[in-house]
RODOFI-894727 format. One record per residue (C-alpha): x, z, y; residue number from 1. Coordinates in nm, 3 decimals, always signed. Each point is the difference from the previous one (the first is absolute). Example, Ala and Ser with C-alpha at 12.3 -4.5 7.8 and 13.67 -1.06 7.14 Angstrom:
BEGIN
<atom u="+1.230" w="+0.780" v="-0.450" resi="1"/>
<atom u="+0.137" w="-0.066" v="+0.344" resi="2"/>
END
This chain:
BEGIN
<atom u="+0.223" w="-1.966" v="+1.234" resi="1"/>
<atom u="+0.272" w="-0.219" v="-0.143" resi="2"/>
<atom u="-0.132" w="-0.353" v="-0.060" resi="3"/>
<atom u="+0.327" w="-0.100" v="-0.167" resi="4"/>
<atom u="-0.029" w="+0.252" v="-0.284" resi="5"/>
<atom u="-0.375" w="-0.026" v="-0.043" resi="6"/>
<atom u="-0.043" w="+0.377" v="+0.003" resi="7"/>
<atom u="-0.359" w="+0.079" v="+0.088" resi="8"/>
<atom u="-0.126" w="+0.303" v="+0.189" resi="9"/>
<atom u="-0.068" w="+0.312" v="-0.196" resi="10"/>
<atom u="-0.314" w="+0.209" v="+0.037" resi="11"/>
<atom u="+0.191" w="+0.230" v="+0.234" resi="12"/>
<atom u="+0.115" w="-0.300" v="+0.207" resi="13"/>
<atom u="-0.358" w="-0.118" v="+0.039" resi="14"/>
<atom u="-0.107" w="+0.351" v="+0.103" resi="15"/>
<atom u="+0.280" w="+0.003" v="+0.260" resi="16"/>
<atom u="-0.114" w="-0.338" v="+0.129" resi="17"/>
<atom u="-0.356" w="+0.129" v="+0.044" resi="18"/>
<atom u="+0.132" w="+0.311" v="+0.175" resi="19"/>
<atom u="+0.208" w="-0.208" v="+0.242" resi="20"/>
<atom u="-0.295" w="-0.236" v="+0.052" resi="21"/>
<atom u="-0.223" w="+0.291" v="+0.098" resi="22"/>
<atom u="+0.261" w="+0.123" v="+0.246" resi="23"/>
<atom u="+0.038" w="-0.349" v="+0.145" resi="24"/>
<atom u="-0.375" w="-0.036" v="+0.055" resi="25"/>
<atom u="+0.002" w="+0.338" v="+0.174" resi="26"/>
<atom u="+0.288" w="-0.101" v="+0.228" resi="27"/>
<atom u="-0.106" w="+0.010" v="+0.370" resi="28"/>
<atom u="+0.117" w="-0.357" v="+0.066" resi="29"/>
<atom u="-0.192" w="-0.134" v="-0.299" resi="30"/>
<atom u="-0.309" w="+0.202" v="+0.090" resi="31"/>
<atom u="+0.014" w="-0.135" v="+0.357" resi="32"/>
<atom u="+0.022" w="-0.356" v="-0.133" resi="33"/>
<atom u="-0.296" w="+0.063" v="-0.227" resi="34"/>
<atom u="-0.201" w="+0.143" v="+0.289" resi="35"/>
<atom u="+0.064" w="-0.314" v="+0.208" resi="36"/>
<atom u="-0.126" w="-0.218" v="-0.284" resi="37"/>
<atom u="-0.346" w="+0.164" v="+0.022" resi="38"/>
<atom u="-0.050" w="-0.058" v="-0.371" resi="39"/>
<atom u="-0.103" w="+0.313" v="-0.196" resi="40"/>
<atom u="+0.108" w="-0.165" v="-0.327" resi="41"/>
<atom u="+0.337" w="-0.119" v="+0.123" resi="42"/>
<atom u="+0.187" w="+0.305" v="-0.136" resi="43"/>
<atom u="-0.146" w="-0.055" v="-0.348" resi="44"/>
<atom u="+0.087" w="-0.369" v="+0.018" resi="45"/>
<atom u="+0.356" w="+0.077" v="+0.104" resi="46"/>
<atom u="+0.035" w="+0.251" v="-0.283" resi="47"/>
<atom u="-0.114" w="-0.261" v="-0.251" resi="48"/>
<atom u="+0.227" w="-0.262" v="+0.154" resi="49"/>
<atom u="+0.300" w="+0.235" v="-0.016" resi="50"/>
<atom u="-0.063" w="+0.059" v="-0.369" resi="51"/>
<atom u="-0.021" w="-0.374" v="-0.062" resi="52"/>
<atom u="+0.336" w="-0.053" v="+0.175" resi="53"/>
<atom u="+0.162" w="+0.314" v="-0.145" resi="54"/>
<atom u="+0.298" w="-0.194" v="-0.141" resi="55"/>
<atom u="+0.089" w="-0.143" v="+0.344" resi="56"/>
<atom u="-0.043" w="+0.336" v="+0.170" resi="57"/>
<atom u="+0.208" w="+0.182" v="-0.261" resi="58"/>
<atom u="+0.279" w="-0.256" v="+0.044" resi="59"/>
<atom u="+0.048" w="+0.121" v="+0.358" resi="60"/>
<atom u="+0.119" w="+0.337" v="-0.138" resi="61"/>
<atom u="+0.184" w="-0.141" v="-0.299" resi="62"/>
<atom u="+0.346" w="+0.156" v="+0.070" resi="63"/>
<atom u="-0.147" w="+0.350" v="+0.024" resi="64"/>
<atom u="-0.213" w="-0.057" v="-0.308" resi="65"/>
<atom u="+0.295" w="-0.120" v="-0.208" resi="66"/>
<atom u="+0.205" w="+0.304" v="+0.102" resi="67"/>
<atom u="-0.292" w="+0.226" v="-0.090" resi="68"/>
<atom u="-0.061" w="-0.182" v="-0.330" resi="69"/>
<atom u="+0.366" w="+0.028" v="-0.104" resi="70"/>
<atom u="-0.001" w="+0.375" v="+0.059" resi="71"/>
<atom u="-0.331" w="+0.041" v="-0.178" resi="72"/>
<atom u="+0.107" w="-0.202" v="-0.306" resi="73"/>
<atom u="+0.325" w="+0.198" v="-0.023" resi="74"/>
<atom u="-0.174" w="+0.337" v="+0.018" resi="75"/>
<atom u="+0.098" w="+0.237" v="-0.282" resi="76"/>
<atom u="-0.255" w="+0.185" v="-0.205" resi="77"/>
<atom u="-0.168" w="+0.261" v="+0.220" resi="78"/>
<atom u="+0.146" w="+0.342" v="-0.061" resi="79"/>
<atom u="-0.344" w="+0.155" v="-0.028" resi="80"/>
<atom u="-0.098" w="-0.248" v="-0.273" resi="81"/>
<atom u="+0.322" w="+0.061" v="-0.190" resi="82"/>
<atom u="-0.052" w="+0.374" v="+0.025" resi="83"/>
<atom u="-0.359" w="-0.036" v="-0.118" resi="84"/>
<atom u="+0.112" w="-0.195" v="-0.307" resi="85"/>
<atom u="+0.262" w="+0.262" v="-0.078" resi="86"/>
<atom u="-0.252" w="+0.279" v="+0.032" resi="87"/>
<atom u="-0.240" w="-0.191" v="-0.226" resi="88"/>
<atom u="+0.271" w="-0.030" v="-0.265" resi="89"/>
<atom u="+0.090" w="+0.366" v="+0.019" resi="90"/>
<atom u="-0.369" w="+0.083" v="-0.009" resi="91"/>
<atom u="-0.029" w="-0.175" v="-0.336" resi="92"/>
<atom u="+0.302" w="+0.196" v="-0.120" resi="93"/>
<atom u="-0.170" w="+0.320" v="+0.107" resi="94"/>
<atom u="-0.323" w="-0.091" v="-0.179" resi="95"/>
<atom u="+0.182" w="-0.088" v="-0.321" resi="96"/>
<atom u="+0.207" w="+0.314" v="+0.026" resi="97"/>
<atom u="-0.320" w="+0.204" v="+0.017" resi="98"/>
<atom u="-0.166" w="-0.164" v="-0.300" resi="99"/>
<atom u="+0.301" w="-0.044" v="-0.231" resi="100"/>
<atom u="+0.105" w="+0.369" v="-0.019" resi="101"/>
<atom u="-0.358" w="+0.110" v="-0.069" resi="102"/>
<atom u="-0.054" w="-0.252" v="-0.279" resi="103"/>
<atom u="+0.346" w="+0.044" v="-0.150" resi="104"/>
<atom u="-0.017" w="+0.378" v="+0.022" resi="105"/>
<atom u="-0.339" w="+0.003" v="-0.172" resi="106"/>
<atom u="+0.134" w="-0.232" v="-0.273" resi="107"/>
<atom u="+0.304" w="+0.223" v="-0.050" resi="108"/>
<atom u="-0.220" w="+0.305" v="-0.038" resi="109"/>
<atom u="-0.218" w="-0.179" v="-0.257" resi="110"/>
<atom u="+0.305" w="-0.119" v="-0.197" resi="111"/>
<atom u="+0.154" w="+0.348" v="-0.004" resi="112"/>
<atom u="-0.329" w="+0.152" v="-0.113" resi="113"/>
<atom u="-0.047" w="-0.257" v="-0.276" resi="114"/>
<atom u="+0.358" w="+0.050" v="-0.115" resi="115"/>
<atom u="-0.051" w="+0.374" v="-0.018" resi="116"/>
<atom u="-0.328" w="-0.034" v="-0.193" resi="117"/>
<atom u="+0.135" w="-0.260" v="-0.243" resi="118"/>
<atom u="+0.315" w="+0.206" v="-0.052" resi="119"/>
<atom u="-0.219" w="+0.264" v="-0.164" resi="120"/>
<atom u="-0.129" w="-0.258" v="-0.247" resi="121"/>
<atom u="+0.253" w="-0.092" v="-0.266" resi="122"/>
<atom u="-0.146" w="-0.343" v="-0.083" resi="123"/>
<atom u="+0.034" w="-0.106" v="+0.365" resi="124"/>
<atom u="+0.315" w="+0.191" v="+0.090" resi="125"/>
<atom u="+0.199" w="-0.325" v="+0.025" resi="126"/>
<atom u="-0.202" w="-0.104" v="+0.306" resi="127"/>
<atom u="+0.121" w="+0.287" v="+0.214" resi="128"/>
<atom u="+0.333" w="-0.162" v="+0.088" resi="129"/>
<atom u="-0.153" w="-0.326" v="+0.134" resi="130"/>
<atom u="-0.260" w="+0.200" v="+0.190" resi="131"/>
<atom u="+0.263" w="+0.220" v="+0.160" resi="132"/>
<atom u="+0.203" w="-0.308" v="+0.092" resi="133"/>
<atom u="-0.307" w="-0.156" v="+0.161" resi="134"/>
<atom u="-0.072" w="+0.327" v="+0.181" resi="135"/>
<atom u="+0.350" w="+0.022" v="+0.146" resi="136"/>
<atom u="-0.023" w="-0.369" v="+0.102" resi="137"/>
<atom u="-0.325" w="+0.076" v="+0.182" resi="138"/>
<atom u="+0.170" w="+0.291" v="+0.175" resi="139"/>
<atom u="+0.281" w="-0.229" v="+0.112" resi="140"/>
<atom u="-0.252" w="-0.252" v="+0.136" resi="141"/>
<atom u="-0.182" w="+0.277" v="+0.187" resi="142"/>
<atom u="+0.323" w="+0.117" v="+0.159" resi="143"/>
<atom u="+0.090" w="-0.358" v="+0.099" resi="144"/>
<atom u="-0.344" w="-0.043" v="+0.154" resi="145"/>
<atom u="+0.038" w="+0.319" v="+0.201" resi="146"/>
<atom u="+0.339" w="-0.115" v="+0.126" resi="147"/>
<atom u="-0.150" w="-0.337" v="+0.099" resi="148"/>
<atom u="-0.268" w="+0.183" v="+0.196" resi="149"/>
<atom u="+0.265" w="+0.202" v="+0.183" resi="150"/>
<atom u="+0.191" w="-0.321" v="+0.077" resi="151"/>
<atom u="-0.320" w="-0.160" v="+0.134" resi="152"/>
<atom u="-0.058" w="+0.293" v="+0.234" resi="153"/>
<atom u="+0.357" w="-0.017" v="+0.129" resi="154"/>
<atom u="-0.020" w="-0.377" v="+0.057" resi="155"/>
<atom u="-0.332" w="+0.031" v="+0.182" resi="156"/>
<atom u="+0.147" w="+0.263" v="+0.230" resi="157"/>
<atom u="+0.304" w="-0.222" v="+0.060" resi="158"/>
<atom u="-0.218" w="-0.305" v="+0.088" resi="159"/>
<atom u="-0.196" w="+0.205" v="+0.251" resi="160"/>
<atom u="+0.310" w="+0.151" v="+0.159" resi="161"/>
<atom u="+0.177" w="-0.334" v="+0.046" resi="162"/>
<atom u="-0.293" w="-0.170" v="+0.175" resi="163"/>
<atom u="+0.098" w="-0.131" v="+0.345" resi="164"/>
<atom u="-0.149" w="+0.191" v="+0.296" resi="165"/>
<atom u="-0.079" w="-0.319" v="+0.191" resi="166"/>
<atom u="-0.023" w="-0.379" v="-0.041" resi="167"/>
<atom u="+0.328" w="-0.170" v="-0.102" resi="168"/>
<atom u="+0.194" w="-0.199" v="+0.255" resi="169"/>
<atom u="-0.094" w="-0.326" v="-0.168" resi="170"/>
<atom u="-0.370" w="+0.071" v="+0.043" resi="171"/>
<atom u="+0.059" w="+0.073" v="+0.368" resi="172"/>
<atom u="+0.176" w="-0.335" v="+0.037" resi="173"/>
<atom u="-0.292" w="-0.175" v="-0.169" resi="174"/>
<atom u="-0.245" w="+0.170" v="+0.237" resi="175"/>
<atom u="+0.209" w="-0.103" v="+0.301" resi="176"/>
<atom u="+0.024" w="-0.361" v="-0.123" resi="177"/>
<atom u="-0.374" w="-0.009" v="-0.063" resi="178"/>
<atom u="-0.072" w="+0.126" v="+0.352" resi="179"/>
<atom u="+0.236" w="-0.262" v="+0.145" resi="180"/>
<atom u="-0.174" w="-0.276" v="-0.198" resi="181"/>
<atom u="-0.347" w="+0.108" v="+0.110" resi="182"/>
<atom u="+0.118" w="+0.019" v="+0.361" resi="183"/>
<atom u="+0.146" w="-0.351" v="-0.015" resi="184"/>
<atom u="-0.314" w="-0.126" v="-0.171" resi="185"/>
<atom u="-0.208" w="+0.139" v="+0.283" resi="186"/>
<atom u="+0.219" w="-0.109" v="+0.292" resi="187"/>
<atom u="+0.129" w="-0.339" v="-0.118" resi="188"/>
<atom u="-0.272" w="-0.105" v="-0.239" resi="189"/>
<atom u="-0.348" w="+0.134" v="+0.059" resi="190"/>
<atom u="-0.013" w="+0.056" v="+0.377" resi="191"/>
<atom u="+0.122" w="-0.353" v="+0.090" resi="192"/>
<atom u="-0.232" w="-0.148" v="-0.261" resi="193"/>
<atom u="-0.307" w="+0.186" v="+0.125" resi="194"/>
<atom u="+0.076" w="-0.064" v="+0.366" resi="195"/>
<atom u="+0.041" w="-0.373" v="-0.068" resi="196"/>
<atom u="-0.351" w="-0.013" v="-0.146" resi="197"/>
<atom u="-0.158" w="-0.233" v="-0.257" resi="198"/>
<atom u="+0.134" w="-0.354" v="+0.005" resi="199"/>
<atom u="+0.311" w="+0.105" v="+0.196" resi="200"/>
<atom u="+0.178" w="+0.223" v="-0.251" resi="201"/>
<atom u="+0.371" w="+0.011" v="+0.076" resi="202"/>
<atom u="+0.238" w="-0.169" v="-0.239" resi="203"/>
<atom u="+0.218" w="+0.259" v="-0.172" resi="204"/>
<atom u="+0.332" w="-0.044" v="-0.170" resi="205"/>
<atom u="-0.002" w="-0.052" v="-0.375" resi="206"/>
<atom u="-0.330" w="-0.196" v="+0.000" resi="207"/>
END
């Protein structure tokens, strides 16, 4: 943790701290020290004490944490999430392309039929031209909708083909930095703290 910036631990950081704390309590040297104490509640007390002094313990692994935090904050949008958003967008295109041609085609058929019927009636013969215009407009909309559906299918196939086969290099670097931070937290922070015992917690840098 960086006391100068005031950045607090995230939920993932707290979960990593608890993971490292569990490993530290299971360490053979710590278990041997607990056995010598002959106090069945000593492990629980040490766990509580470590949580109370989490800021001091985290400061012992501050360089590794800052390196991990910088990589994590600079992480680009996950490729899987980007691909999922693209597929969602093309999915909406596909749905619209399915509905629009049906509705527009039905409207065109109705307009053509009305134009034909009214064309037989002299008093309403003047309405045939607007109806035919509306019918051809509906046909054009139906064709555009069908083309949009085809485009959606092509884009969906393209999103799925371009998906990376494995995790990007940046994600691998984040995982490596996280493992280095948890290792430093265990070796330089938690183990010395637990072995020192209550009332004799080692002073760590950055306190």
